[in-house]
C-alpha positions in Angstrom: 7.5 -17.8 -66.8 6.9 -14.1 -67.6 8.4 -11.1 -66.0 5.6 -8.4 -66.4 6.7 -4.8 -65.9 4.3 -1.9 -65.7 3.8 -0.2 -69.1 6.2 -2.6 -70.7 6.2 -2.7 -74.5 7.7 -6.2 -74.5 7.2 -8.9 -71.9 10.2 -11.2 -71.6 9.1 -14.8 -71.3 11.1 -17.9 -70.6 9.9 -21.5 -71.0 9.9 -23.7 -67.9 9.5 -27.5 -67.9 8.3 -29.4 -64.8 7.7 -33.1 -64.7 4.9 -34.1 -62.2 4.2 -37.8 -61.6 0.5 -38.7 -61.9 -0.6 -40.1 -58.5 -3.9 -41.6 -59.5 -5.0 -43.3 -62.7 -8.6 -43.2 -64.0 -10.3 -46.5 -63.1 -13.0 -48.3 -64.9 -16.5 -48.5 -63.4 -16.6 -50.6 -60.3 -12.9 -50.6 -59.8 -10.9 -48.7 -57.2 -8.4 -46.1 -58.2 -4.9 -47.4 -58.9 -2.8 -45.2 -56.6 0.6 -45.8 -55.0 -0.7 -48.1 -52.3 -2.5 -50.3 -54.8 0.6 -50.6 -56.9 2.5 -51.6 -53.7 0.1 -54.4 -52.9 -2.0 -52.5 -50.3 -5.5 -52.4 -51.8 -8.3 -50.3 -50.5 -10.4 -53.3 -49.2 -7.3 -54.6 -47.3 -7.1 -51.2 -45.5 -10.8 -51.1 -44.8 -10.7 -54.6 -43.2 -7.8 -53.6 -41.0 -9.4 -50.4 -39.8 -12.8 -52.0 -39.3 -11.2 -54.6 -37.1 -9.5 -51.8 -35.1 -12.7 -49.8 -34.7 -14.7 -52.9 -33.6 -12.2 -53.4 -30.8 -13.2 -49.9 -29.6 -17.0 -50.8 -29.6 -18.1 -48.8 -32.6 -19.6 -51.5 -34.8 -22.3 -49.1 -36.2 -19.8 -46.9 -37.9 -18.8 -49.0 -40.9 -19.9 -46.4 -43.5 -18.1 -43.6 -41.8 -15.0 -45.8 -41.3 -14.9 -46.9 -44.9 -15.1 -43.2 -46.1 -12.4 -42.1 -43.7 -10.1 -45.0 -44.7 -10.7 -44.2 -48.4 -9.6 -40.6 -47.9 -6.4 -41.7 -46.1 -5.7 -44.5 -48.6 -6.3 -42.4 -51.7 -4.1 -39.5 -50.3 -1.0 -41.6 -49.8 1.9 -40.6 -52.0 5.4 -41.9 -52.5 8.6 -39.9 -51.9 9.3 -37.7 -54.9 10.5 -34.1 -55.6 10.7 -32.2 -52.4 9.0 -35.1 -50.5 11.8 -37.2 -48.9 9.3 -39.8 -47.4 6.2 -41.8 -48.3 3.4 -39.9 -46.6 -0.3 -39.2 -46.7 -1.4 -35.8 -48.0 -4.0 -33.6 -46.3 -6.0 -34.3 -49.5 -5.1 -35.7 -52.9 -7.8 -33.5 -54.5 -8.2 -30.0 -53.0 -5.0 -29.8 -50.8 -2.3 -31.9 -52.5 0.4 -31.5 -49.8 0.9 -31.9 -46.1 0.5 -29.0 -43.5 2.0 -28.8 -40.1 -0.6 -30.1 -37.5 -2.5 -32.0 -40.2 0.4 -34.5 -40.2 -0.2 -35.1 -36.5 -3.8 -36.1 -36.9 -2.9 -38.3 -39.9 -0.1 -40.0 -37.9 -2.4 -40.7 -35.0 -4.9 -42.3 -37.4 -2.5 -44.7 -39.0 -0.1 -45.4 -36.1 -1.8 -48.5 -34.7 -1.5 -50.3 -38.1 1.3 -48.6 -39.9 3.9 -47.3 -37.4 6.6 -46.6 -40.0 4.2 -44.5 -42.0 3.1 -42.6 -38.9 6.8 -42.0 -38.0 7.4 -40.6 -41.5 4.3 -38.4 -41.2 5.6 -36.9 -38.0 9.1 -36.5 -39.4 8.4 -35.0 -42.8 8.7 -31.3 -41.7 11.9 -32.0 -39.7 13.6 -33.0 -43.0 13.6 -29.3 -43.7 14.3 -27.8 -40.3 16.4 -24.7 -40.5 19.6 -24.1 -38.5 17.4 -22.1 -36.0 14.9 -25.0 -35.6 12.1 -23.5 -37.7 10.1 -25.9 -39.8 8.0 -25.1 -42.9 4.3 -24.7 -42.8 3.7 -27.1 -45.8 5.5 -29.6 -47.9 4.6 -31.3 -51.2 6.5 -32.9 -54.0 6.7 -29.5 -55.8 6.8 -26.9 -53.0 8.1 -26.2 -49.5 6.2 -23.3 -47.9 7.8 -21.1 -45.3 5.1 -18.4 -45.2 3.8 -19.4 -41.7 5.1 -21.3 -38.7 2.9 -23.2 -36.4 3.9 -24.1 -32.8 5.5 -27.5 -31.9 2.4 -29.6 -31.3 4.1 -32.7 -32.6 5.2 -33.3 -29.0 1.6 -33.5 -27.9 0.7 -36.0 -30.6 3.8 -38.1 -29.9 3.1 -38.2 -26.1 -0.6 -39.0 -26.7 0.1 -41.9 -29.1 2.8 -43.4 -26.8 0.6 -43.1 -23.7 -2.1 -45.0 -25.5 0.4 -47.5 -26.9 -0.6 -46.8 -30.5 2.9 -45.9 -31.8 6.1 -47.8 -31.5 9.2 -46.0 -32.7 12.7 -47.3 -33.4 15.5 -45.6 -31.6 16.6 -44.0 -34.9 13.1 -42.6 -35.5 12.8 -41.4 -31.9 16.2 -39.6 -32.0 15.3 -37.8 -35.3 11.9 -36.6 -34.1 13.3 -35.5 -30.8 16.1 -33.5 -32.5 13.6 -31.8 -34.8 11.0 -31.2 -32.1 13.5 -29.8 -29.6 14.9 -27.5 -32.2 11.4 -26.2 -33.0 10.6 -25.6 -29.4 13.8 -23.6 -29.0 13.0 -21.6 -32.1 9.6 -20.6 -30.7 11.0 -19.4 -27.4 13.9 -17.6 -29.1 12.0 -15.9 -31.9 8.3 -15.9 -31.0 8.5 -14.2 -27.6 9.1 -10.6 -28.5 8.6 -9.1 -25.0 10.5 -11.8 -23.2 7.7 -12.7 -20.8 8.0 -16.5 -21.5 4.7 -16.6 -23.5 5.1 -17.0 -27.2 3.1 -14.8 -29.6 1.5 -15.5 -33.0 2.6 -13.0 -35.7 -0.3 -14.1 -38.0 -3.6 -16.0 -37.5 -2.4 -18.8 -39.8 0.5 -19.5 -37.4 -2.1 -20.7 -34.9 -4.3 -22.7 -37.4 -7.0 -20.0 -37.1 -7.4 -20.0 -40.9 -9.6 -23.1 -40.4 -11.8 -21.4 -37.8 -15.1 -19.6 -38.2 -13.9 -16.6 -36.1 -10.9 -16.0 -38.4 -13.3 -15.5 -41.4 -15.8 -13.2 -39.6 
C-alpha cells in the first residue's frame, strides 16, 4: 500500500497481506471444474439433471443446450461463506464479476428457489446482513469487499411476492422474519432519505442506483 503525494521525494509504502481462498481448481481435459459445490457432493451433472427435469415440466424440451449453459454458470459461480460473505451464495459471475449485486441476487434466487430453497433464501438475505441502522443496504458484497457507493431500491419485495405466488419458494419462519425486517428497513430508508421534495415519489441520485449502468441509454 503506497501513499503517493504530489512532488514527493519519498513514497512511504507499507506491506499488506491478504489471503484469498481459490474457488475453482484447474481441471484435466474432459473433467468439470472442482468448485465448492463439487466438493460438497453436488456435481454439475446432478444440477443439470434437476434443472432439465424442471424445465421439461414447463414444456421447453428443446432448450437443453441453453439450460445446460445457464446451469453451468449458476453452478460454477457458487461460493461458500468466507471473508465478508456470511452465507453460501451464488455470485453474479465467478469470472468477470466476482461478487453479488443488489437486484442480481433476486434473479439468481428466483432461478434456484424451486430446487434449492435455502440457497435462494440466503441469496435474498445476503445484503440484509449489512443493513445499516437507517435501513440502507450495500450495493455489492463479496468475500473481500462491501460496496456502499450506490443504493438500489427495495425490489426484493417484488421477487419474494412473485416466487411465493408461483409456489417456487418456501421459507422458514426464521428466514421470513429476517427478510421482512431487512426489507421493511430498506423501504423506510428510501422514503425517508430518497424523497428530497417530500412528494411521496423517491428519486435516484445516480443512474447506477436504478440499474441504468446496464442499459444502452446510460452509455449513449
